[in-house]
Gaussian input, Z-matrix of N, CA and C with variables (Angstrom, degrees):
# hf/3-21g

backbone

0 1
 N
 C     1     B1
 C     2     B2     1     A1
 N     3     B3     2     A2     1     D1
 C     4     B4     3     A3     2     D2
 C     5     B5     4     A4     3     D3
 N     6     B6     5     A5     4     D4
 C     7     B7     6     A6     5     D5
 C     8     B8     7     A7     6     D6
 N     9     B9     8     A8     7     D7
 C    10    B10     9     A9     8     D8
 C    11    B11    10    A10     9     D9
 N    12    B12    11    A11    10    D10
 C    13    B13    12    A12    11    D11
 C    14    B14    13    A13    12    D12
 N    15    B15    14    A14    13    D13
 C    16    B16    15    A15    14    D14
 C    17    B17    16    A16    15    D15
 N    18    B18    17    A17    16    D16
 C    19    B19    18    A18    17    D17
 C    20    B20    19    A19    18    D18
 N    21    B21    20    A20    19    D19
 C    22    B22    21    A21    20    D20
 C    23    B23    22    A22    21    D21
 N    24    B24    23    A23    22    D22
 C    25    B25    24    A24    23    D23
 C    26    B26    25    A25    24    D24
 N    27    B27    26    A26    25    D25
 C    28    B28    27    A27    26    D26
 C    29    B29    28    A28    27    D27
 N    30    B30    29    A29    28    D28
 C    31    B31    30    A30    29    D29
 C    32    B32    31    A31    30    D30
 N    33    B33    32    A32    31    D31
 C    34    B34    33    A33    32    D32
 C    35    B35    34    A34    33    D33
 N    36    B36    35    A35    34    D34
 C    37    B37    36    A36    35    D35
 C    38    B38    37    A37    36    D36
 N    39    B39    38    A38    37    D37
 C    40    B40    39    A39    38    D38
 C    41    B41    40    A40    39    D39
 N    42    B42    41    A41    40    D40
 C    43    B43    42    A42    41    D41
 C    44    B44    43    A43    42    D42
 N    45    B45    44    A44    43    D43
 C    46    B46    45    A45    44    D44
 C    47    B47    46    A46    45    D45
 N    48    B48    47    A47    46    D46
 C    49    B49    48    A48    47    D47
 C    50    B50    49    A49    48    D48
 N    51    B51    50    A50    49    D49
 C    52    B52    51    A51    50    D50
 C    53    B53    52    A52    51    D51
 N    54    B54    53    A53    52    D52
 C    55    B55    54    A54    53    D53
 C    56    B56    55    A55    54    D54
 N    57    B57    56    A56    55    D55
 C    58    B58    57    A57    56    D56
 C    59    B59    58    A58    57    D57
 N    60    B60    59    A59    58    D58
 C    61    B61    60    A60    59    D59
 C    62    B62    61    A61    60    D60
 N    63    B63    62    A62    61    D61
 C    64    B64    63    A63    62    D62
 C    65    B65    64    A64    63    D63
 N    66    B66    65    A65    64    D64
 C    67    B67    66    A66    65    D65
 C    68    B68    67    A67    66    D66
 N    69    B69    68    A68    67    D67
 C    70    B70    69    A69    68    D68
 C    71    B71    70    A70    69    D69
 N    72    B72    71    A71    70    D70
 C    73    B73    72    A72    71    D71
 C    74    B74    73    A73    72    D72
 N    75    B75    74    A74    73    D73
 C    76    B76    75    A75    74    D74
 C    77    B77    76    A76    75    D75
 N    78    B78    77    A77    76    D76
 C    79    B79    78    A78    77    D77
 C    80    B80    79    A79    78    D78
 N    81    B81    80    A80    79    D79
 C    82    B82    81    A81    80    D80
 C    83    B83    82    A82    81    D81
 N    84    B84    83    A83    82    D82
 C    85    B85    84    A84    83    D83
 C    86    B86    85    A85    84    D84
 N    87    B87    86    A86    85    D85
 C    88    B88    87    A87    86    D86
 C    89    B89    88    A88    87    D87
 N    90    B90    89    A89    88    D88
 C    91    B91    90    A90    89    D89
 C    92    B92    91    A91    90    D90
 N    93    B93    92    A92    91    D91
 C    94    B94    93    A93    92    D92
 C    95    B95    94    A94    93    D93
 N    96    B96    95    A95    94    D94
 C    97    B97    96    A96    95    D95
 C    98    B98    97    A97    96    D96
 N    99    B99    98    A98    97    D97
 C   100   B100    99    A99    98    D98
 C   101   B101   100   A100    99    D99
 N   102   B102   101   A101   100   D100
 C   103   B103   102   A102   101   D101
 C   104   B104   103   A103   102   D102
 N   105   B105   104   A104   103   D103
 C   106   B106   105   A105   104   D104
 C   107   B107   106   A106   105   D105
 N   108   B108   107   A107   106   D106
 C   109   B109   108   A108   107   D107
 C   110   B110   109   A109   108   D108
 N   111   B111   110   A110   109   D109
 C   112   B112   111   A111   110   D110
 C   113   B113   112   A112   111   D111
 N   114   B114   113   A113   112   D112
 C   115   B115   114   A114   113   D113
 C   116   B116   115   A115   114   D114
 N   117   B117   116   A116   115   D115
 C   118   B118   117   A117   116   D116
 C   119   B119   118   A118   117   D117
 N   120   B120   119   A119   118   D118
 C   121   B121   120   A120   119   D119
 C   122   B122   121   A121   120   D120
 N   123   B123   122   A122   121   D121
 C   124   B124   123   A123   122   D122
 C   125   B125   124   A124   123   D123
 N   126   B126   125   A125   124   D124
 C   127   B127   126   A126   125   D125
 C   128   B128   127   A127   126   D126
 N   129   B129   128   A128   127   D127
 C   130   B130   129   A129   128   D128
 C   131   B131   130   A130   129   D129
 N   132   B132   131   A131   130   D130
 C   133   B133   132   A132   131   D131
 C   134   B134   133   A133   132   D132
 N   135   B135   134   A134   133   D133
 C   136   B136   135   A135   134   D134
 C   137   B137   136   A136   135   D135
 N   138   B138   137   A137   136   D136
 C   139   B139   138   A138   137   D137
 C   140   B140   139   A139   138   D138
 N   141   B141   140   A140   139   D139
 C   142   B142   141   A141   140   D140
 C   143   B143   142   A142   141   D141
 N   144   B144   143   A143   142   D142
 C   145   B145   144   A144   143   D143
 C   146   B146   145   A145   144   D144
 N   147   B147   146   A146   145   D145
 C   148   B148   147   A147   146   D146
 C   149   B149   148   A148   147   D147
 N   150   B150   149   A149   148   D148
 C   151   B151   150   A150   149   D149
 C   152   B152   151   A151   150   D150
 N   153   B153   152   A152   151   D151
 C   154   B154   153   A153   152   D152
 C   155   B155   154   A154   153   D153
 N   156   B156   155   A155   154   D154
 C   157   B157   156   A156   155   D155
 C   158   B158   157   A157   156   D156
 N   159   B159   158   A158   157   D157
 C   160   B160   159   A159   158   D158
 C   161   B161   160   A160   159   D159
 N   162   B162   161   A161   160   D160
 C   163   B163   162   A162   161   D161
 C   164   B164   163   A163   162   D162
 N   165   B165   164   A164   163   D163
 C   166   B166   165   A165   164   D164
 C   167   B167   166   A166   165   D165
 N   168   B168   167   A167   166   D166
 C   169   B169   168   A168   167   D167
 C   170   B170   169   A169   168   D168
 N   171   B171   170   A170   169   D169
 C   172   B172   171   A171   170   D170
 C   173   B173   172   A172   171   D171
 N   174   B174   173   A173   172   D172
 C   175   B175   174   A174   173   D173
 C   176   B176   175   A175   174   D174
 N   177   B177   176   A176   175   D175
 C   178   B178   177   A177   176   D176
 C   179   B179   178   A178   177   D177
 N   180   B180   179   A179   178   D178
 C   181   B181   180   A180   179   D179
 C   182   B182   181   A181   180   D180
 N   183   B183   182   A182   181   D181
 C   184   B184   183   A183   182   D182
 C   185   B185   184   A184   183   D183
 N   186   B186   185   A185   184   D184
 C   187   B187   186   A186   185   D185
 C   188   B188   187   A187   186   D186
 N   189   B189   188   A188   187   D187
 C   190   B190   189   A189   188   D188
 C   191   B191   190   A190   189   D189
 N   192   B192   191   A191   190   D190
 C   193   B193   192   A192   191   D191
 C   194   B194   193   A193   192   D192
 N   195   B195   194   A194   193   D193
 C   196   B196   195   A195   194   D194
 C   197   B197   196   A196   195   D195
 N   198   B198   197   A197   196   D196
 C   199   B199   198   A198   197   D197
 C   200   B200   199   A199   198   D198
 N   201   B201   200   A200   199   D199
 C   202   B202   201   A201   200   D200
 C   203   B203   202   A202   201   D201
 N   204   B204   203   A203   202   D202
 C   205   B205   204   A204   203   D203
 C   206   B206   205   A205   204   D204
 N   207   B207   206   A206   205   D205
 C   208   B208   207   A207   206   D206
 C   209   B209   208   A208   207   D207
 N   210   B210   209   A209   208   D208
 C   211   B211   210   A210   209   D209
 C   212   B212   211   A211   210   D210
 N   213   B213   212   A212   211   D211
 C   214   B214   213   A213   212   D212
 C   215   B215   214   A214   213   D213
 N   216   B216   215   A215   214   D214
 C   217   B217   216   A216   215   D215
 C   218   B218   217   A217   216   D216
 N   219   B219   218   A218   217   D217
 C   220   B220   219   A219   218   D218
 C   221   B221   220   A220   219   D219
 N   222   B222   221   A221   220   D220
 C   223   B223   222   A222   221   D221
 C   224   B224   223   A223   222   D222
 N   225   B225   224   A224   223   D223
 C   226   B226   225   A225   224   D224
 C   227   B227   226   A226   225   D225
 N   228   B228   227   A227   226   D226
 C   229   B229   228   A228   227   D227
 C   230   B230   229   A229   228   D228
 N   231   B231   230   A230   229   D229
 C   232   B232   231   A231   230   D230
 C   233   B233   232   A232   231   D231
 N   234   B234   233   A233   232   D232
 C   235   B235   234   A234   233   D233
 C   236   B236   235   A235   234   D234
 N   237   B237   236   A236   235   D235
 C   238   B238   237   A237   236   D236
 C   239   B239   238   A238   237   D237
 N   240   B240   239   A239   238   D238
 C   241   B241   240   A240   239   D239
 C   242   B242   241   A241   240   D240
 N   243   B243   242   A242   241   D241
 C   244   B244   243   A243   242   D242
 C   245   B245   244   A244   243   D243
 N   246   B246   245   A245   244   D244
 C   247   B247   246   A246   245   D245
 C   248   B248   247   A247   246   D246
 N   249   B249   248   A248   247   D247
 C   250   B250   249   A249   248   D248
 C   251   B251   250   A250   249   D249
 N   252   B252   251   A251   250   D250
 C   253   B253   252   A252   251   D251
 C   254   B254   253   A253   252   D252
 N   255   B255   254   A254   253   D253
 C   256   B256   255   A255   254   D254
 C   257   B257   256   A256   255   D255
 N   258   B258   257   A257   256   D256
 C   259   B259   258   A258   257   D257
 C   260   B260   259   A259   258   D258
 N   261   B261   260   A260   259   D259
 C   262   B262   261   A261   260   D260
 C   263   B263   262   A262   261   D261
 N   264   B264   263   A263   262   D262
 C   265   B265   264   A264   263   D263
 C   266   B266   265   A265   264   D264
 N   267   B267   266   A266   265   D265
 C   268   B268   267   A267   266   D266
 C   269   B269   268   A268   267   D267
 N   270   B270   269   A269   268   D268
 C   271   B271   270   A270   269   D269
 C   272   B272   271   A271   270   D270
 N   273   B273   272   A272   271   D271
 C   274   B274   273   A273   272   D272
 C   275   B275   274   A274   273   D273
 N   276   B276   275   A275   274   D274
 C   277   B277   276   A276   275   D275
 C   278   B278   277   A277   276   D276
 N   279   B279   278   A278   277   D277
 C   280   B280   279   A279   278   D278
 C   281   B281   280   A280   279   D279
 N   282   B282   281   A281   280   D280
 C   283   B283   282   A282   281   D281
 C   284   B284   283   A283   282   D282
 N   285   B285   284   A284   283   D283
 C   286   B286   285   A285   284   D284
 C   287   B287   286   A286   285   D285
 N   288   B288   287   A287   286   D286
 C   289   B289   288   A288   287   D287
 C   290   B290   289   A289   288   D288

   B1=1.4672
   B2=1.5197
   B3=1.2755
   B4=1.5513
   B5=1.5020
   B6=1.1958
   B7=1.5150
   B8=1.4099
   B9=1.3601
   B10=1.5072
   B11=1.5623
   B12=1.2195
   B13=1.5407
   B14=1.4768
   B15=1.3240
   B16=1.4700
   B17=1.5741
   B18=1.3688
   B19=1.4907
   B20=1.4999
   B21=1.3494
   B22=1.5082
   B23=1.5693
   B24=1.2347
   B25=1.4992
   B26=1.4976
   B27=1.2170
   B28=1.3955
   B29=1.6622
   B30=1.3686
   B31=1.4550
   B32=1.4786
   B33=1.4342
   B34=1.4166
   B35=1.4326
   B36=1.3183
   B37=1.4519
   B38=1.4590
   B39=1.4253
   B40=1.4403
   B41=1.4631
   B42=1.2008
   B43=1.4682
   B44=1.5835
   B45=1.2426
   B46=1.5267
   B47=1.5420
   B48=1.3153
   B49=1.4164
   B50=1.5490
   B51=1.4981
   B52=1.4254
   B53=1.5375
   B54=1.2213
   B55=1.3847
   B56=1.4690
   B57=1.3236
   B58=1.4564
   B59=1.4801
   B60=1.3117
   B61=1.4955
   B62=1.5783
   B63=1.4158
   B64=1.4782
   B65=1.4584
   B66=1.3798
   B67=1.4029
   B68=1.4678
   B69=1.4305
   B70=1.3562
   B71=1.4688
   B72=1.2445
   B73=1.4775
   B74=1.5797
   B75=1.3028
   B76=1.4975
   B77=1.5522
   B78=1.2922
   B79=1.5592
   B80=1.5953
   B81=1.3085
   B82=1.4314
   B83=1.4487
   B84=1.3495
   B85=1.5537
   B86=1.4923
   B87=1.2169
   B88=1.4553
   B89=1.4845
   B90=1.4296
   B91=1.5250
   B92=1.4486
   B93=1.3041
   B94=1.5396
   B95=1.5784
   B96=1.3501
   B97=1.5262
   B98=1.5101
   B99=1.3257
   B100=1.4675
   B101=1.5314
   B102=1.2563
   B103=1.5158
   B104=1.5611
   B105=1.2783
   B106=1.4783
   B107=1.5065
   B108=1.2590
   B109=1.5144
   B110=1.4657
   B111=1.3235
   B112=1.4764
   B113=1.4822
   B114=1.2937
   B115=1.4472
   B116=1.6040
   B117=1.4118
   B118=1.3889
   B119=1.5985
   B120=1.3947
   B121=1.3312
   B122=1.4530
   B123=1.3948
   B124=1.4247
   B125=1.6625
   B126=1.3252
   B127=1.4476
   B128=1.5361
   B129=1.3153
   B130=1.4066
   B131=1.6426
   B132=1.2135
   B133=1.4158
   B134=1.4604
   B135=1.4566
   B136=1.3808
   B137=1.5935
   B138=1.3454
   B139=1.5582
   B140=1.5569
   B141=1.3000
   B142=1.5094
   B143=1.3957
   B144=1.3496
   B145=1.4583
   B146=1.5508
   B147=1.4156
   B148=1.5772
   B149=1.4780
   B150=1.2185
   B151=1.6078
   B152=1.5695
   B153=1.3288
   B154=1.4624
   B155=1.5862
   B156=1.3041
   B157=1.4741
   B158=1.4964
   B159=1.3251
   B160=1.4754
   B161=1.4964
   B162=1.3660
   B163=1.3866
   B164=1.5423
   B165=1.2432
   B166=1.4840
   B167=1.5493
   B168=1.4207
   B169=1.3338
   B170=1.4511
   B171=1.3607
   B172=1.4986
   B173=1.4599
   B174=1.3193
   B175=1.4630
   B176=1.5028
   B177=1.2518
   B178=1.4649
   B179=1.5553
   B180=1.3641
   B181=1.4933
   B182=1.4811
   B183=1.3841
   B184=1.4419
   B185=1.4615
   B186=1.3414
   B187=1.4927
   B188=1.5083
   B189=1.2661
   B190=1.5706
   B191=1.5184
   B192=1.3827
   B193=1.4734
   B194=1.4751
   B195=1.3041
   B196=1.5674
   B197=1.5330
   B198=1.3044
   B199=1.4859
   B200=1.5547
   B201=1.2995
   B202=1.4286
   B203=1.5890
   B204=1.2341
   B205=1.6304
   B206=1.4613
   B207=1.3233
   B208=1.4107
   B209=1.5389
   B210=1.2569
   B211=1.4801
   B212=1.4802
   B213=1.2389
   B214=1.4623
   B215=1.5276
   B216=1.2846
   B217=1.4901
   B218=1.4963
   B219=1.2929
   B220=1.4360
   B221=1.5866
   B222=1.3515
   B223=1.3822
   B224=1.5434
   B225=1.2799
   B226=1.4461
   B227=1.5234
   B228=1.3653
   B229=1.5368
   B230=1.6287
   B231=1.2911
   B232=1.5105
   B233=1.5346
   B234=1.3610
   B235=1.4914
   B236=1.3650
   B237=1.4431
   B238=1.4697
   B239=1.6093
   B240=1.3213
   B241=1.4911
   B242=1.5135
   B243=1.4193
   B244=1.4706
   B245=1.5531
   B246=1.2574
   B247=1.5651
   B248=1.4777
   B249=1.3373
   B250=1.4314
   B251=1.7187
   B252=1.3009
   B253=1.5576
   B254=1.4845
   B255=1.3960
   B256=1.5400
   B257=1.5513
   B258=1.3309
   B259=1.4471
   B260=1.4466
   B261=1.3020
   B262=1.5032
   B263=1.6046
   B264=1.3429
   B265=1.5228
   B266=1.5644
   B267=1.2051
   B268=1.4231
   B269=1.6716
   B270=1.3914
   B271=1.4566
   B272=1.5649
   B273=1.3595
   B274=1.5146
   B275=1.5231
   B276=1.3225
   B277=1.5885
   B278=1.4825
   B279=1.3833
   B280=1.4709
   B281=1.4994
   B282=1.4310
   B283=1.4022
   B284=1.5576
   B285=1.3481
   B286=1.5081
   B287=1.4278
   B288=1.3202
   B289=1.5550
   B290=1.5036
   A1=114.44
   A2=117.61
   A3=121.04
   A4=107.92
   A5=121.16
   A6=125.46
   A7=111.07
   A8=113.15
   A9=120.97
   A10=107.87
   A11=118.67
   A12=123.83
   A13=107.64
   A14=114.58
   A15=122.06
   A16=105.88
   A17=113.27
   A18=119.01
   A19=107.45
   A20=116.00
   A21=115.62
   A22=109.59
   A23=116.84
   A24=115.76
   A25=112.01
   A26=118.84
   A27=121.38
   A28=115.35
   A29=111.49
   A30=117.46
   A31=104.72
   A32=107.06
   A33=120.59
   A34=117.29
   A35=122.83
   A36=124.92
   A37=110.25
   A38=112.13
   A39=114.22
   A40=111.49
   A41=126.66
   A42=128.76
   A43=110.74
   A44=116.09
   A45=115.83
   A46=113.05
   A47=115.67
   A48=119.39
   A49=111.35
   A50=116.68
   A51=117.71
   A52=112.76
   A53=119.82
   A54=124.67
   A55=112.45
   A56=121.30
   A57=126.47
   A58=112.76
   A59=114.84
   A60=116.86
   A61=104.29
   A62=113.55
   A63=119.33
   A64=102.66
   A65=123.29
   A66=130.49
   A67=109.61
   A68=114.83
   A69=122.57
   A70=110.54
   A71=117.22
   A72=117.95
   A73=117.93
   A74=112.52
   A75=117.19
   A76=116.13
   A77=108.95
   A78=112.67
   A79=106.12
   A80=115.89
   A81=121.01
   A82=111.76
   A83=116.53
   A84=122.73
   A85=110.87
   A86=121.93
   A87=124.98
   A88=108.78
   A89=113.15
   A90=115.30
   A91=116.82
   A92=119.02
   A93=120.37
   A94=110.18
   A95=118.74
   A96=118.18
   A97=106.74
   A98=124.36
   A99=117.38
   A100=107.13
   A101=123.08
   A102=123.42
   A103=107.35
   A104=116.42
   A105=115.53
   A106=110.47
   A107=119.52
   A108=128.56
   A109=115.37
   A110=116.73
   A111=120.03
   A112=112.62
   A113=118.28
   A114=125.08
   A115=106.26
   A116=114.53
   A117=118.82
   A118=107.91
   A119=109.30
   A120=117.67
   A121=114.45
   A122=124.09
   A123=124.44
   A124=106.07
   A125=110.62
   A126=118.74
   A127=107.05
   A128=120.06
   A129=121.49
   A130=113.07
   A131=118.42
   A132=126.16
   A133=110.67
   A134=120.59
   A135=120.96
   A136=108.76
   A137=111.90
   A138=111.99
   A139=114.05
   A140=116.26
   A141=115.13
   A142=117.55
   A143=114.57
   A144=118.02
   A145=119.13
   A146=109.92
   A147=116.50
   A148=107.78
   A149=118.80
   A150=125.65
   A151=104.38
   A152=123.48
   A153=120.89
   A154=108.81
   A155=112.44
   A156=116.58
   A157=113.12
   A158=115.62
   A159=122.42
   A160=112.99
   A161=119.03
   A162=119.17
   A163=111.71
   A164=123.18
   A165=129.82
   A166=98.57
   A167=117.25
   A168=124.80
   A169=113.73
   A170=112.57
   A171=114.76
   A172=120.69
   A173=115.23
   A174=118.62
   A175=111.21
   A176=119.72
   A177=124.32
   A178=113.16
   A179=112.94
   A180=111.76
   A181=114.27
   A182=116.64
   A183=121.38
   A184=109.71
   A185=113.89
   A186=117.86
   A187=107.71
   A188=116.17
   A189=119.20
   A190=105.40
   A191=111.57
   A192=117.63
   A193=107.23
   A194=114.03
   A195=114.76
   A196=108.41
   A197=117.92
   A198=118.68
   A199=109.65
   A200=119.16
   A201=120.45
   A202=111.93
   A203=115.72
   A204=123.87
   A205=104.82
   A206=117.01
   A207=124.20
   A208=109.43
   A209=120.15
   A210=124.51
   A211=112.56
   A212=119.49
   A213=125.13
   A214=109.51
   A215=122.37
   A216=119.42
   A217=110.25
   A218=117.58
   A219=118.47
   A220=110.70
   A221=112.98
   A222=113.74
   A223=109.52
   A224=116.97
   A225=124.54
   A226=107.19
   A227=116.03
   A228=117.90
   A229=107.58
   A230=111.25
   A231=118.95
   A232=115.63
   A233=113.52
   A234=111.09
   A235=115.53
   A236=117.08
   A237=121.53
   A238=106.59
   A239=113.63
   A240=116.14
   A241=115.05
   A242=114.35
   A243=121.26
   A244=110.98
   A245=116.77
   A246=121.27
   A247=111.28
   A248=117.96
   A249=119.98
   A250=98.08
   A251=117.77
   A252=114.21
   A253=112.20
   A254=115.93
   A255=121.59
   A256=107.79
   A257=117.00
   A258=119.74
   A259=113.87
   A260=111.94
   A261=121.96
   A262=109.65
   A263=108.76
   A264=116.78
   A265=107.00
   A266=119.37
   A267=123.98
   A268=107.55
   A269=109.00
   A270=113.23
   A271=117.29
   A272=113.39
   A273=115.11
   A274=118.77
   A275=108.19
   A276=117.65
   A277=112.13
   A278=119.54
   A279=117.76
   A280=107.06
   A281=110.12
   A282=118.08
   A283=111.42
   A284=114.38
   A285=116.23
   A286=112.42
   A287=117.79
   A288=121.94
   A289=111.07
   D1=-15.42
   D2=-178.50
   D3=-92.10
   D4=1.57
   D5=178.97
   D6=-70.86
   D7=133.83
   D8=178.81
   D9=-75.84
   D10=133.79
   D11=-176.55
   D12=-136.13
   D13=138.30
   D14=169.87
   D15=-70.61
   D16=152.58
   D17=-176.42
   D18=-159.18
   D19=147.11
   D20=172.45
   D21=-94.82
   D22=126.93
   D23=175.38
   D24=-80.04
   D25=123.83
   D26=-173.92
   D27=-111.92
   D28=-12.13
   D29=-178.33
   D30=-68.55
   D31=154.40
   D32=170.99
   D33=-89.49
   D34=129.49
   D35=177.85
   D36=-55.05
   D37=139.15
   D38=177.07
   D39=89.78
   D40=-3.79
   D41=173.77
   D42=-92.88
   D43=133.27
   D44=-177.68
   D45=84.98
   D46=165.22
   D47=176.97
   D48=-120.09
   D49=-5.66
   D50=175.80
   D51=-92.53
   D52=159.85
   D53=179.91
   D54=-76.24
   D55=60.14
   D56=-175.17
   D57=-125.80
   D58=154.43
   D59=174.04
   D60=-132.04
   D61=146.41
   D62=174.19
   D63=-82.73
   D64=140.52
   D65=179.28
   D66=-140.29
   D67=153.39
   D68=167.01
   D69=-118.54
   D70=120.41
   D71=-174.99
   D72=-67.58
   D73=142.47
   D74=175.13
   D75=-103.28
   D76=129.12
   D77=-177.59
   D78=-123.06
   D79=165.04
   D80=173.45
   D81=-59.32
   D82=142.82
   D83=-173.19
   D84=-82.68
   D85=127.39
   D86=168.07
   D87=-118.08
   D88=143.47
   D89=-177.94
   D90=-45.34
   D91=-41.93
   D92=-172.09
   D93=-62.59
   D94=-21.45
   D95=179.62
   D96=-69.69
   D97=-11.92
   D98=-179.73
   D99=-71.72
   D100=-11.19
   D101=178.61
   D102=-99.72
   D103=3.67
   D104=178.21
   D105=-107.58
   D106=107.88
   D107=-176.50
   D108=-57.07
   D109=-17.06
   D110=177.81
   D111=-92.75
   D112=2.10
   D113=178.05
   D114=-104.60
   D115=128.91
   D116=172.75
   D117=-114.44
   D118=121.14
   D119=179.95
   D120=-62.35
   D121=137.11
   D122=179.18
   D123=-135.54
   D124=115.86
   D125=179.42
   D126=-90.89
   D127=147.31
   D128=-174.36
   D129=-75.84
   D130=131.68
   D131=178.89
   D132=-129.73
   D133=168.12
   D134=174.52
   D135=-68.64
   D136=-35.63
   D137=-178.03
   D138=-70.60
   D139=-28.48
   D140=-178.54
   D141=-93.00
   D142=-14.24
   D143=172.89
   D144=82.15
   D145=-1.77
   D146=-175.83
   D147=-78.80
   D148=151.16
   D149=-173.26
   D150=-109.97
   D151=-15.58
   D152=-178.64
   D153=-145.80
   D154=164.71
   D155=170.53
   D156=-55.39
   D157=128.95
   D158=-170.57
   D159=-137.16
   D160=169.46
   D161=174.73
   D162=-140.20
   D163=143.09
   D164=-178.66
   D165=-94.90
   D166=120.23
   D167=178.15
   D168=-97.07
   D169=92.80
   D170=-177.87
   D171=-71.69
   D172=-3.11
   D173=173.13
   D174=-83.40
   D175=-9.05
   D176=178.89
   D177=-113.14
   D178=29.63
   D179=179.06
   D180=-71.72
   D181=143.67
   D182=-170.80
   D183=-154.57
   D184=163.07
   D185=173.32
   D186=-95.48
   D187=144.73
   D188=177.97
   D189=-138.77
   D190=160.99
   D191=-178.91
   D192=-77.20
   D193=148.85
   D194=176.86
   D195=-66.43
   D196=-20.08
   D197=-177.09
   D198=-65.07
   D199=-21.04
   D200=-174.84
   D201=-82.57
   D202=-9.23
   D203=-177.88
   D204=-71.75
   D205=136.99
   D206=178.11
   D207=-112.29
   D208=-50.38
   D209=-175.30
   D210=-157.22
   D211=152.23
   D212=177.65
   D213=-92.88
   D214=118.75
   D215=-175.56
   D216=-85.68
   D217=-33.73
   D218=-173.99
   D219=177.99
   D220=-156.21
   D221=172.24
   D222=-144.36
   D223=168.45
   D224=-178.30
   D225=-113.31
   D226=147.92
   D227=177.73
   D228=-73.14
   D229=157.93
   D230=179.96
   D231=-49.25
   D232=-37.43
   D233=-175.06
   D234=-75.41
   D235=-21.96
   D236=174.24
   D237=-75.17
   D238=-44.18
   D239=175.41
   D240=-54.51
   D241=-36.82
   D242=177.52
   D243=-69.04
   D244=-34.33
   D245=170.86
   D246=-61.53
   D247=-44.33
   D248=-168.58
   D249=-75.16
   D250=-43.92
   D251=177.07
   D252=-53.15
   D253=-47.40
   D254=-178.96
   D255=-56.50
   D256=-41.39
   D257=-178.37
   D258=-63.68
   D259=-39.91
   D260=177.06
   D261=-60.63
   D262=-46.95
   D263=-179.05
   D264=-60.61
   D265=-42.15
   D266=-175.76
   D267=-60.26
   D268=-44.36
   D269=178.92
   D270=-62.60
   D271=-30.62
   D272=176.85
   D273=-98.74
   D274=7.24
   D275=172.06
   D276=90.69
   D277=13.98
   D278=177.68
   D279=-88.90
   D280=158.59
   D281=176.33
   D282=-123.22
   D283=111.36
   D284=179.56
   D285=-89.07
   D286=148.65
   D287=176.06
   D288=-61.60

């Protein structure tokens, strides 16, 4: 539990009163993840700061304290954030247009 892990922050600033952020953890990509609709493939780019093929696991979305953040690696384009949001919606039974 004390391991450092990359994550995508998906919460909107100004929502909530506690110093928490909603995150989707990032893990190393494995080919079988392509068949899992809750995984979003992330390729490394200069703008996102990743160093290897990775996946955002929307099935493990959680809230974490801002105190646990160490550094910002980069950012993801809006279309990738939309994919992650759609994967979360799938996990909770919502259907997006």
